[in-house]
N, CA, C and O atoms as a CHARMM CRD file, in Angstrom:
* protein
*
  332
    1    1 UNK  N     -9.92100   0.38600  18.43100 PROA 1      0.00000
    2    1 UNK  CA    -9.76200   1.41300  16.75900 PROA 1      0.00000
    3    1 UNK  C     -8.12600   1.61600  16.94700 PROA 1      0.00000
    4    1 UNK  O     -7.49400   2.09100  16.00400 PROA 1      0.00000
    5    2 UNK  N     -7.34100   1.19300  18.37100 PROA 2      0.00000
    6    2 UNK  CA    -5.84600   1.11600  18.33400 PROA 2      0.00000
    7    2 UNK  C     -5.55800   0.02500  17.30200 PROA 2      0.00000
    8    2 UNK  O     -4.90300   0.47100  16.36000 PROA 2      0.00000
    9    3 UNK  N     -5.77100  -0.90800  17.23100 PROA 3      0.00000
   10    3 UNK  CA    -5.84900  -2.20500  16.33200 PROA 3      0.00000
   11    3 UNK  C     -5.86600  -2.00600  14.93300 PROA 3      0.00000
   12    3 UNK  O     -5.10400  -2.52100  14.11600 PROA 3      0.00000
   13    4 UNK  N     -6.72100  -1.28100  14.73700 PROA 4      0.00000
   14    4 UNK  CA    -7.03100  -0.76600  13.30900 PROA 4      0.00000
   15    4 UNK  C     -6.08500   0.32200  12.55400 PROA 4      0.00000
   16    4 UNK  O     -5.87800   0.30900  11.34100 PROA 4      0.00000
   17    5 UNK  N     -5.56600   1.22800  13.43500 PROA 5      0.00000
   18    5 UNK  CA    -4.50900   2.16600  13.36000 PROA 5      0.00000
   19    5 UNK  C     -3.45000   1.65900  13.27700 PROA 5      0.00000
   20    5 UNK  O     -2.81000   2.05300  12.30200 PROA 5      0.00000
   21    6 UNK  N     -2.65400   0.47000  14.28000 PROA 6      0.00000
   22    6 UNK  CA    -1.53400  -0.44200  14.31900 PROA 6      0.00000
   23    6 UNK  C     -1.68700  -0.92000  12.83900 PROA 6      0.00000
   24    6 UNK  O     -0.84600  -0.62900  11.98900 PROA 6      0.00000
   25    7 UNK  N     -2.64800  -1.56600  12.60500 PROA 7      0.00000
   26    7 UNK  CA    -2.73300  -2.38100  11.11900 PROA 7      0.00000
   27    7 UNK  C     -2.35700  -1.81200   9.95400 PROA 7      0.00000
   28    7 UNK  O     -1.95000  -2.48400   9.00500 PROA 7      0.00000
   29    8 UNK  N     -2.47200  -0.42300   9.93500 PROA 8      0.00000
   30    8 UNK  CA    -1.94900   0.00100   8.90900 PROA 8      0.00000
   31    8 UNK  C     -0.81900   0.82200   8.87100 PROA 8      0.00000
   32    8 UNK  O     -0.27100   1.14400   7.81700 PROA 8      0.00000
   33    9 UNK  N     -0.29500   1.32000  10.44700 PROA 9      0.00000
   34    9 UNK  CA     1.10500   2.32200  10.41300 PROA 9      0.00000
   35    9 UNK  C      2.14600   1.35300  10.45200 PROA 9      0.00000
   36    9 UNK  O      3.19900   1.35500   9.81300 PROA 9      0.00000
   37   10 UNK  N      1.57200   0.21900  11.58100 PROA 10     0.00000
   38   10 UNK  CA     3.05600  -0.92900  11.40400 PROA 10     0.00000
   39   10 UNK  C      3.61200  -1.39600  10.17900 PROA 10     0.00000
   40   10 UNK  O      4.83300  -1.50100  10.06700 PROA 10     0.00000
   41   11 UNK  N      2.83700  -1.68800   9.24800 PROA 11     0.00000
   42   11 UNK  CA     3.42900  -2.18200   7.90300 PROA 11     0.00000
   43   11 UNK  C      4.04500  -1.38900   7.30600 PROA 11     0.00000
   44   11 UNK  O      5.11500  -1.71000   6.78800 PROA 11     0.00000
   45   12 UNK  N      3.44500   0.11900   7.19000 PROA 12     0.00000
   46   12 UNK  CA     3.86200   1.26700   6.37000 PROA 12     0.00000
   47   12 UNK  C      5.10600   1.38300   6.99500 PROA 12     0.00000
   48   12 UNK  O      6.05300   1.37200   6.20900 PROA 12     0.00000
   49   13 UNK  N      5.53200   1.55200   8.83900 PROA 13     0.00000
   50   13 UNK  CA     6.38600   2.13500   9.29400 PROA 13     0.00000
   51   13 UNK  C      7.66300   1.16700   8.63400 PROA 13     0.00000
   52   13 UNK  O      8.55200   1.68400   7.95800 PROA 13     0.00000
   53   14 UNK  N      7.62500  -0.11400   8.89300 PROA 14     0.00000
   54   14 UNK  CA     8.85800  -1.18400   8.83000 PROA 14     0.00000
   55   14 UNK  C      8.69000  -1.53200   7.13100 PROA 14     0.00000
   56   14 UNK  O      9.17000  -2.61600   6.80000 PROA 14     0.00000
   57   15 UNK  N      8.23800  -0.95100   6.35500 PROA 15     0.00000
   58   15 UNK  CA     8.05500  -1.00500   4.83600 PROA 15     0.00000
   59   15 UNK  C      9.60500   0.10300   4.62800 PROA 15     0.00000
   60   15 UNK  O     10.65200  -0.18100   4.04500 PROA 15     0.00000
   61   16 UNK  N      9.10900   1.78200   5.56500 PROA 16     0.00000
   62   16 UNK  CA    10.04500   2.84300   5.34900 PROA 16     0.00000
   63   16 UNK  C     11.50200   2.43000   5.78100 PROA 16     0.00000
   64   16 UNK  O     12.57000   2.76600   5.26900 PROA 16     0.00000
   65   17 UNK  N     11.28000   1.67800   6.77300 PROA 17     0.00000
   66   17 UNK  CA    12.64500   1.41800   7.69500 PROA 17     0.00000
   67   17 UNK  C     13.48300   0.09000   6.72500 PROA 17     0.00000
   68   17 UNK  O     14.66200   0.18600   6.38500 PROA 17     0.00000
   69   18 UNK  N     12.67200  -1.00500   6.42300 PROA 18     0.00000
   70   18 UNK  CA    13.66300  -1.70400   5.41500 PROA 18     0.00000
   71   18 UNK  C     14.24000  -0.89400   4.29000 PROA 18     0.00000
   72   18 UNK  O     15.39900  -1.09500   3.92600 PROA 18     0.00000
   73   19 UNK  N     13.45700   0.04000   3.70900 PROA 19     0.00000
   74   19 UNK  CA    14.13600   0.78400   2.78400 PROA 19     0.00000
   75   19 UNK  C     15.15200   1.61900   3.04700 PROA 19     0.00000
   76   19 UNK  O     16.07100   1.74400   2.23800 PROA 19     0.00000
   77   20 UNK  N     15.11700   2.32200   4.25600 PROA 20     0.00000
   78   20 UNK  CA    16.41800   3.10900   4.76700 PROA 20     0.00000
   79   20 UNK  C     17.64900   2.11500   4.94000 PROA 20     0.00000
   80   20 UNK  O     18.81300   2.34700   4.61600 PROA 20     0.00000
   81   21 UNK  N     17.12200   0.92000   5.54100 PROA 21     0.00000
   82   21 UNK  CA    18.44500   0.09700   5.80000 PROA 21     0.00000
   83   21 UNK  C     19.00700  -0.31400   4.44700 PROA 21     0.00000
   84   21 UNK  O     20.22800  -0.45300   4.37800 PROA 21     0.00000
   85   22 UNK  N     18.28400  -0.52000   3.38600 PROA 22     0.00000
   86   22 UNK  CA    18.52500  -1.24600   2.05100 PROA 22     0.00000
   87   22 UNK  C     19.37400  -0.00600   1.24600 PROA 22     0.00000
   88   22 UNK  O     20.16800  -0.32000   0.36000 PROA 22     0.00000
   89   23 UNK  N     19.17500   1.30900   1.57800 PROA 23     0.00000
   90   23 UNK  CA    19.53500   2.37000   1.14000 PROA 23     0.00000
   91   23 UNK  C     21.20300   2.38200   1.85900 PROA 23     0.00000
   92   23 UNK  O     22.19900   2.31400   1.13900 PROA 23     0.00000
   93   24 UNK  N     21.28100   2.48000   3.38000 PROA 24     0.00000
   94   24 UNK  CA    22.59500   2.58600   3.72800 PROA 24     0.00000
   95   24 UNK  C     23.61000   1.17500   3.50200 PROA 24     0.00000
   96   24 UNK  O     24.83900   1.21900   3.54000 PROA 24     0.00000
   97   25 UNK  N     22.91200   0.11300   3.29700 PROA 25     0.00000
   98   25 UNK  CA    23.96000  -1.22900   2.62900 PROA 25     0.00000
   99   25 UNK  C     24.40900  -0.77600   1.22900 PROA 25     0.00000
  100   25 UNK  O     25.55900  -1.00700   0.85500 PROA 25     0.00000
  101   26 UNK  N     23.59100  -0.18700   0.51300 PROA 26     0.00000
  102   26 UNK  CA    23.70400  -0.10900  -0.88300 PROA 26     0.00000
  103   26 UNK  C     24.82400   1.40900  -0.74100 PROA 26     0.00000
  104   26 UNK  O     25.64700   1.50300  -1.65200 PROA 26     0.00000
  105   27 UNK  N     24.84500   2.34300   0.16400 PROA 27     0.00000
  106   27 UNK  CA    25.94300   3.27000   0.19400 PROA 27     0.00000
  107   27 UNK  C     26.90800   2.81300   0.73900 PROA 27     0.00000
  108   27 UNK  O     27.90900   3.39300   0.32000 PROA 27     0.00000
  109   28 UNK  N     27.23300   1.77500   1.74900 PROA 28     0.00000
  110   28 UNK  CA    28.52500   1.08100   2.26800 PROA 28     0.00000
  111   28 UNK  C     28.74100   0.23100   0.98600 PROA 28     0.00000
  112   28 UNK  O     29.88400   0.45300   0.58700 PROA 28     0.00000
  113   29 UNK  N     28.30800  -0.36300   0.44700 PROA 29     0.00000
  114   29 UNK  CA    28.43100  -1.27300  -0.59600 PROA 29     0.00000
  115   29 UNK  C     29.36200  -0.01500  -1.93900 PROA 29     0.00000
  116   29 UNK  O     30.54800  -0.07300  -2.26400 PROA 29     0.00000
  117   30 UNK  N     28.59000   0.71900  -2.30700 PROA 30     0.00000
  118   30 UNK  CA    29.10200   1.62100  -3.85500 PROA 30     0.00000
  119   30 UNK  C     30.60900   2.56900  -2.58600 PROA 30     0.00000
  120   30 UNK  O     31.66900   2.84100  -3.15000 PROA 30     0.00000
  121   31 UNK  N     30.51200   2.82200  -1.50900 PROA 31     0.00000
  122   31 UNK  CA    31.75000   3.74800  -0.83900 PROA 31     0.00000
  123   31 UNK  C     33.08200   2.40700  -1.35000 PROA 31     0.00000
  124   31 UNK  O     34.08800   2.86200  -1.89300 PROA 31     0.00000
  125   32 UNK  N     33.03400   1.43700  -1.22100 PROA 32     0.00000
  126   32 UNK  CA    34.14400   0.29200  -1.60400 PROA 32     0.00000
  127   32 UNK  C     34.39700   0.65900  -2.97300 PROA 32     0.00000
  128   32 UNK  O     35.41700   0.20100  -3.48600 PROA 32     0.00000
  129   33 UNK  N     33.74700   1.30400  -3.56200 PROA 33     0.00000
  130   33 UNK  CA    34.26300   1.32900  -4.89200 PROA 33     0.00000
  131   33 UNK  C     34.78000   2.98100  -5.56800 PROA 33     0.00000
  132   33 UNK  O     35.53000   3.17100  -6.52600 PROA 33     0.00000
  133   34 UNK  N     34.13900   3.94700  -4.75900 PROA 34     0.00000
  134   34 UNK  CA    34.91400   5.20800  -4.90900 PROA 34     0.00000
  135   34 UNK  C     33.59300   6.38700  -4.65400 PROA 34     0.00000
  136   34 UNK  O     32.38600   6.20000  -4.50000 PROA 34     0.00000
  137   35 UNK  N     34.19400   7.31200  -4.67800 PROA 35     0.00000
  138   35 UNK  CA    33.11000   8.43400  -4.53800 PROA 35     0.00000
  139   35 UNK  C     32.20000   8.72500  -5.56300 PROA 35     0.00000
  140   35 UNK  O     31.01500   9.04000  -5.46100 PROA 35     0.00000
  141   36 UNK  N     33.02800   8.55600  -6.76200 PROA 36     0.00000
  142   36 UNK  CA    32.02200   8.66700  -8.30300 PROA 36     0.00000
  143   36 UNK  C     30.87600   7.98600  -8.28800 PROA 36     0.00000
  144   36 UNK  O     29.78200   8.40400  -8.66700 PROA 36     0.00000
  145   37 UNK  N     31.23100   6.51700  -7.67300 PROA 37     0.00000
  146   37 UNK  CA    30.05100   5.87300  -7.64900 PROA 37     0.00000
  147   37 UNK  C     29.12600   6.22200  -6.61300 PROA 37     0.00000
  148   37 UNK  O     27.96700   6.06400  -6.99700 PROA 37     0.00000
  149   38 UNK  N     29.22600   6.65900  -5.38300 PROA 38     0.00000
  150   38 UNK  CA    28.13900   7.30200  -4.40300 PROA 38     0.00000
  151   38 UNK  C     27.36900   8.07700  -5.12300 PROA 38     0.00000
  152   38 UNK  O     26.15000   7.91000  -5.13000 PROA 38     0.00000
  153   39 UNK  N     28.11400   9.26700  -6.00300 PROA 39     0.00000
  154   39 UNK  CA    27.69900  10.23100  -6.73000 PROA 39     0.00000
  155   39 UNK  C     26.92100   9.76200  -7.60800 PROA 39     0.00000
  156   39 UNK  O     25.74100  10.11200  -7.61300 PROA 39     0.00000
  157   40 UNK  N     27.26000   9.15000  -8.24400 PROA 40     0.00000
  158   40 UNK  CA    26.29800   8.26300  -9.65600 PROA 40     0.00000
  159   40 UNK  C     25.03300   7.58800  -8.87300 PROA 40     0.00000
  160   40 UNK  O     24.03200   7.48200  -9.58100 PROA 40     0.00000
  161   41 UNK  N     24.93200   7.20100  -7.78100 PROA 41     0.00000
  162   41 UNK  CA    24.04500   6.41600  -7.21100 PROA 41     0.00000
  163   41 UNK  C     22.79500   7.44700  -6.87400 PROA 41     0.00000
  164   41 UNK  O     21.59100   7.41200  -7.12500 PROA 41     0.00000
  165   42 UNK  N     23.80600   8.54000  -6.06700 PROA 42     0.00000
  166   42 UNK  CA    22.79400   9.78700  -5.66800 PROA 42     0.00000
  167   42 UNK  C     21.91300  10.39000  -7.12200 PROA 42     0.00000
  168   42 UNK  O     20.70300  10.61700  -7.11300 PROA 42     0.00000
  169   43 UNK  N     22.64400  10.54300  -8.09500 PROA 43     0.00000
  170   43 UNK  CA    21.79400  10.78700  -9.21500 PROA 43     0.00000
  171   43 UNK  C     20.60000  10.23900  -9.80000 PROA 43     0.00000
  172   43 UNK  O     19.59100  10.71900 -10.31500 PROA 43     0.00000
  173   44 UNK  N     21.25000   8.49500  -9.43700 PROA 44     0.00000
  174   44 UNK  CA    19.83200   7.73400  -9.74600 PROA 44     0.00000
  175   44 UNK  C     19.00300   7.70900  -9.14100 PROA 44     0.00000
  176   44 UNK  O     17.89300   7.62700  -9.66500 PROA 44     0.00000
  177   45 UNK  N     19.15200   7.76900  -7.66900 PROA 45     0.00000
  178   45 UNK  CA    18.18300   8.03200  -6.87700 PROA 45     0.00000
  179   45 UNK  C     17.40800   9.31600  -6.91700 PROA 45     0.00000
  180   45 UNK  O     16.31500   9.19400  -6.36400 PROA 45     0.00000
  181   46 UNK  N     17.61400  10.36000  -7.34200 PROA 46     0.00000
  182   46 UNK  CA    17.10700  11.42700  -7.12100 PROA 46     0.00000
  183   46 UNK  C     16.25800  11.17600  -8.35700 PROA 46     0.00000
  184   46 UNK  O     15.08600  11.52900  -8.22800 PROA 46     0.00000
  185   47 UNK  N     16.57200  10.67800  -9.44700 PROA 47     0.00000
  186   47 UNK  CA    15.61700  10.69100 -10.60900 PROA 47     0.00000
  187   47 UNK  C     14.66500   9.73700 -10.37100 PROA 47     0.00000
  188   47 UNK  O     13.49400  10.09000 -10.50400 PROA 47     0.00000
  189   48 UNK  N     14.88200   8.69200 -10.07300 PROA 48     0.00000
  190   48 UNK  CA    13.93100   7.23700  -9.27500 PROA 48     0.00000
  191   48 UNK  C     12.85200   8.00900  -8.74600 PROA 48     0.00000
  192   48 UNK  O     11.67900   8.01100  -9.11800 PROA 48     0.00000
  193   49 UNK  N     13.40000   8.67400  -7.81900 PROA 49     0.00000
  194   49 UNK  CA    12.15100   9.61000  -6.68700 PROA 49     0.00000
  195   49 UNK  C     11.28900  10.40600  -7.41400 PROA 49     0.00000
  196   49 UNK  O     10.06200  10.36100  -7.33000 PROA 49     0.00000
  197   50 UNK  N     11.94700  11.15000  -8.14300 PROA 50     0.00000
  198   50 UNK  CA    11.23200  12.34200  -8.87000 PROA 50     0.00000
  199   50 UNK  C      9.91300  11.68400  -9.91600 PROA 50     0.00000
  200   50 UNK  O      8.86300  12.27100 -10.17600 PROA 50     0.00000
  201   51 UNK  N     10.38700  10.12800 -10.46600 PROA 51     0.00000
  202   51 UNK  CA     9.55900   9.77100 -11.07200 PROA 51     0.00000
  203   51 UNK  C      8.47800   8.94900 -10.42700 PROA 51     0.00000
  204   51 UNK  O      7.53400   8.48400 -11.06800 PROA 51     0.00000
  205   52 UNK  N      8.68100   8.75900  -8.90800 PROA 52     0.00000
  206   52 UNK  CA     8.12400   8.08200  -8.41300 PROA 52     0.00000
  207   52 UNK  C      7.01000   8.93600  -8.05300 PROA 52     0.00000
  208   52 UNK  O      5.83900   8.61800  -8.26000 PROA 52     0.00000
  209   53 UNK  N      7.45700  10.26300  -7.39400 PROA 53     0.00000
  210   53 UNK  CA     6.64900  10.90400  -7.02200 PROA 53     0.00000
  211   53 UNK  C      5.87000  11.36700  -7.78900 PROA 53     0.00000
  212   53 UNK  O      4.82900  11.66200  -7.20100 PROA 53     0.00000
  213   54 UNK  N      5.84500  11.60000  -8.89100 PROA 54     0.00000
  214   54 UNK  CA     4.83400  11.90500 -10.30700 PROA 54     0.00000
  215   54 UNK  C      3.73300  10.61400 -10.01000 PROA 54     0.00000
  216   54 UNK  O      2.52100  10.83200 -10.00000 PROA 54     0.00000
  217   55 UNK  N      4.22900   9.42400  -9.80200 PROA 55     0.00000
  218   55 UNK  CA     3.03400   8.37400  -9.95700 PROA 55     0.00000
  219   55 UNK  C      2.34900   8.26100  -8.74300 PROA 55     0.00000
  220   55 UNK  O      1.18500   7.86800  -8.82000 PROA 55     0.00000
  221   56 UNK  N      2.82700   8.52600  -7.59400 PROA 56     0.00000
  222   56 UNK  CA     2.15100   8.80600  -6.37600 PROA 56     0.00000
  223   56 UNK  C      1.39600   9.64100  -6.33900 PROA 56     0.00000
  224   56 UNK  O      0.29900   9.36900  -5.85300 PROA 56     0.00000
  225   57 UNK  N      1.59600  10.73000  -6.73200 PROA 57     0.00000
  226   57 UNK  CA     0.44900  12.21200  -7.10900 PROA 57     0.00000
  227   57 UNK  C     -0.65300  11.94700  -8.04300 PROA 57     0.00000
  228   57 UNK  O     -1.80300  12.24800  -7.72300 PROA 57     0.00000
  229   58 UNK  N     -0.38700  11.41000  -9.16800 PROA 58     0.00000
  230   58 UNK  CA    -1.49900  10.86200 -10.03000 PROA 58     0.00000
  231   58 UNK  C     -2.40400   9.64900  -9.07700 PROA 58     0.00000
  232   58 UNK  O     -3.63100   9.55400  -9.02400 PROA 58     0.00000
  233   59 UNK  N     -1.40100   8.79800  -8.38000 PROA 59     0.00000
  234   59 UNK  CA    -2.10600   7.92800  -7.98600 PROA 59     0.00000
  235   59 UNK  C     -3.44900   8.94700  -6.60500 PROA 59     0.00000
  236   59 UNK  O     -4.66100   9.15900  -6.59600 PROA 59     0.00000
  237   60 UNK  N     -2.64300   9.17600  -5.96500 PROA 60     0.00000
  238   60 UNK  CA    -3.20300  10.05000  -4.99100 PROA 60     0.00000
  239   60 UNK  C     -4.65900  11.17100  -5.32200 PROA 60     0.00000
  240   60 UNK  O     -5.64700  11.51000  -4.67200 PROA 60     0.00000
  241   61 UNK  N     -4.26800  11.38700  -6.30800 PROA 61     0.00000
  242   61 UNK  CA    -5.13900  12.54300  -6.98200 PROA 61     0.00000
  243   61 UNK  C     -6.20200  11.50900  -7.37000 PROA 61     0.00000
  244   61 UNK  O     -7.30200  11.79000  -6.89400 PROA 61     0.00000
  245   62 UNK  N     -6.16600  10.17900  -8.24500 PROA 62     0.00000
  246   62 UNK  CA    -7.14300   9.43900  -8.70700 PROA 62     0.00000
  247   62 UNK  C     -7.91200   8.69800  -7.35700 PROA 62     0.00000
  248   62 UNK  O     -9.14300   8.72300  -7.34900 PROA 62     0.00000
  249   63 UNK  N     -7.36000   8.19500  -6.48900 PROA 63     0.00000
  250   63 UNK  CA    -7.76500   7.42000  -5.28600 PROA 63     0.00000
  251   63 UNK  C     -9.04100   7.87200  -4.96600 PROA 63     0.00000
  252   63 UNK  O     -9.87100   6.97100  -4.84400 PROA 63     0.00000
  253   64 UNK  N     -9.58400   9.44000  -4.73100 PROA 64     0.00000
  254   64 UNK  CA   -10.81700   9.37000  -4.32300 PROA 64     0.00000
  255   64 UNK  C    -11.66500   9.31000  -5.22900 PROA 64     0.00000
  256   64 UNK  O    -12.73300   8.78200  -4.92000 PROA 64     0.00000
  257   65 UNK  N    -11.51200   9.77600  -6.52900 PROA 65     0.00000
  258   65 UNK  CA   -12.72800   9.03600  -7.35700 PROA 65     0.00000
  259   65 UNK  C    -13.38700   7.78100  -7.71700 PROA 65     0.00000
  260   65 UNK  O    -14.49700   7.66600  -8.23800 PROA 65     0.00000
  261   66 UNK  N    -12.41400   6.67200  -7.31200 PROA 66     0.00000
  262   66 UNK  CA   -13.33300   5.50500  -7.37000 PROA 66     0.00000
  263   66 UNK  C    -13.92200   5.13700  -6.26100 PROA 66     0.00000
  264   66 UNK  O    -14.93900   4.45200  -6.37200 PROA 66     0.00000
  265   67 UNK  N    -13.34600   5.56300  -4.68200 PROA 67     0.00000
  266   67 UNK  CA   -13.96300   5.61100  -3.78100 PROA 67     0.00000
  267   67 UNK  C    -15.32600   6.05600  -3.61300 PROA 67     0.00000
  268   67 UNK  O    -16.10500   5.44900  -2.87800 PROA 67     0.00000
  269   68 UNK  N    -15.69900   7.26000  -4.36800 PROA 68     0.00000
  270   68 UNK  CA   -16.73500   8.04500  -4.21300 PROA 68     0.00000
  271   68 UNK  C    -17.68500   7.42300  -5.01000 PROA 68     0.00000
  272   68 UNK  O    -18.82200   7.38000  -4.54100 PROA 68     0.00000
  273   69 UNK  N    -17.41300   6.71900  -6.57200 PROA 69     0.00000
  274   69 UNK  CA   -18.06100   6.40900  -7.29500 PROA 69     0.00000
  275   69 UNK  C    -18.43900   4.93700  -6.97200 PROA 69     0.00000
  276   69 UNK  O    -19.54800   4.50900  -7.29400 PROA 69     0.00000
  277   70 UNK  N    -17.41500   4.06800  -6.25900 PROA 70     0.00000
  278   70 UNK  CA   -18.00500   3.01800  -5.89700 PROA 70     0.00000
  279   70 UNK  C    -18.75100   2.83600  -4.78700 PROA 70     0.00000
  280   70 UNK  O    -19.43700   1.82400  -4.64300 PROA 70     0.00000
  281   71 UNK  N    -18.67100   4.08000  -3.63500 PROA 71     0.00000
  282   71 UNK  CA   -19.89100   3.97800  -2.74100 PROA 71     0.00000
  283   71 UNK  C    -21.00900   4.61700  -3.35500 PROA 71     0.00000
  284   71 UNK  O    -21.96500   4.32500  -2.63600 PROA 71     0.00000
  285   72 UNK  N    -21.34000   5.21400  -4.14200 PROA 72     0.00000
  286   72 UNK  CA   -22.33500   5.67500  -4.88100 PROA 72     0.00000
  287   72 UNK  C    -23.03000   4.92600  -5.97900 PROA 72     0.00000
  288   72 UNK  O    -23.85900   5.29500  -6.81100 PROA 72     0.00000
  289   73 UNK  N    -22.42100   3.69600  -5.72900 PROA 73     0.00000
  290   73 UNK  CA   -23.07700   2.52300  -6.83000 PROA 73     0.00000
  291   73 UNK  C    -23.01300   3.06200  -8.23100 PROA 73     0.00000
  292   73 UNK  O    -24.06500   2.87900  -8.84500 PROA 73     0.00000
  293   74 UNK  N    -22.05000   3.68800  -8.91800 PROA 74     0.00000
  294   74 UNK  CA   -22.01400   4.46300 -10.17800 PROA 74     0.00000
  295   74 UNK  C    -21.13500   3.68100 -10.67900 PROA 74     0.00000
  296   74 UNK  O    -20.15800   4.37300 -10.96700 PROA 74     0.00000
  297   75 UNK  N    -20.94100   2.47400 -10.96900 PROA 75     0.00000
  298   75 UNK  CA   -20.42700   1.46800 -11.65200 PROA 75     0.00000
  299   75 UNK  C    -19.63800   1.98300 -12.96700 PROA 75     0.00000
  300   75 UNK  O    -18.41600   1.94600 -13.11400 PROA 75     0.00000
  301   76 UNK  N    -20.51000   2.43000 -13.81600 PROA 76     0.00000
  302   76 UNK  CA   -20.53200   2.79700 -14.92100 PROA 76     0.00000
  303   76 UNK  C    -19.54800   3.87300 -15.25500 PROA 76     0.00000
  304   76 UNK  O    -18.67200   3.80200 -16.11800 PROA 76     0.00000
  305   77 UNK  N    -19.85000   5.04800 -14.32500 PROA 77     0.00000
  306   77 UNK  CA   -19.03500   6.23700 -14.32800 PROA 77     0.00000
  307   77 UNK  C    -17.38000   5.93800 -13.84900 PROA 77     0.00000
  308   77 UNK  O    -16.44800   6.70600 -14.08900 PROA 77     0.00000
  309   78 UNK  N    -17.26500   4.47900 -13.03500 PROA 78     0.00000
  310   78 UNK  CA   -16.11300   4.42300 -12.19500 PROA 78     0.00000
  311   78 UNK  C    -15.14300   3.48800 -13.70900 PROA 78     0.00000
  312   78 UNK  O    -13.94900   3.60500 -13.98500 PROA 78     0.00000
  313   79 UNK  N    -15.97200   2.80800 -14.27000 PROA 79     0.00000
  314   79 UNK  CA   -15.41100   2.10000 -15.57300 PROA 79     0.00000
  315   79 UNK  C    -14.92800   3.26500 -16.49900 PROA 79     0.00000
  316   79 UNK  O    -13.80800   3.52900 -16.93700 PROA 79     0.00000
  317   80 UNK  N    -15.91900   3.76200 -16.62300 PROA 80     0.00000
  318   80 UNK  CA   -15.51800   5.03800 -17.59700 PROA 80     0.00000
  319   80 UNK  C    -14.49500   5.55500 -17.06500 PROA 80     0.00000
  320   80 UNK  O    -13.57000   5.33100 -17.84500 PROA 80     0.00000
  321   81 UNK  N    -13.98600   6.32600 -15.86200 PROA 81     0.00000
  322   81 UNK  CA   -13.15300   7.16400 -15.50700 PROA 81     0.00000
  323   81 UNK  C    -11.84200   5.98500 -15.23200 PROA 81     0.00000
  324   81 UNK  O    -10.67600   6.37200 -15.15600 PROA 81     0.00000
  325   82 UNK  N    -12.11600   4.92500 -15.13700 PROA 82     0.00000
  326   82 UNK  CA   -10.80200   3.68000 -15.28200 PROA 82     0.00000
  327   82 UNK  C     -9.87600   3.76100 -16.44200 PROA 82     0.00000
  328   82 UNK  O     -8.64600   3.72900 -16.38700 PROA 82     0.00000
  329   83 UNK  N    -10.84900   3.90400 -17.81500 PROA 83     0.00000
  330   83 UNK  CA   -10.70200   3.70200 -18.97100 PROA 83     0.00000
  331   83 UNK  C     -9.74300   5.17500 -19.32000 PROA 83     0.00000
  332   83 UNK  O     -9.34600   5.39600 -20.46500 PROA 83     0.00000
């Protein structure tokens, strides 16, 4: 059971760490161009994360639907829901 938990948790954790490191590097590079570049980058990141959160919310809301229908072998309902 521990292996199953780690097989999901470790890649997700590494992904978040890599994103954090890339943000740190991006901010350090932007800092050499001045404060206005960092501020613009912050605005861009907020807009991007807002759009990403909407997409993530829609995905998380839809995810149980195909799982339940696939498990119940209601493939026609699954196709209609996807369309």
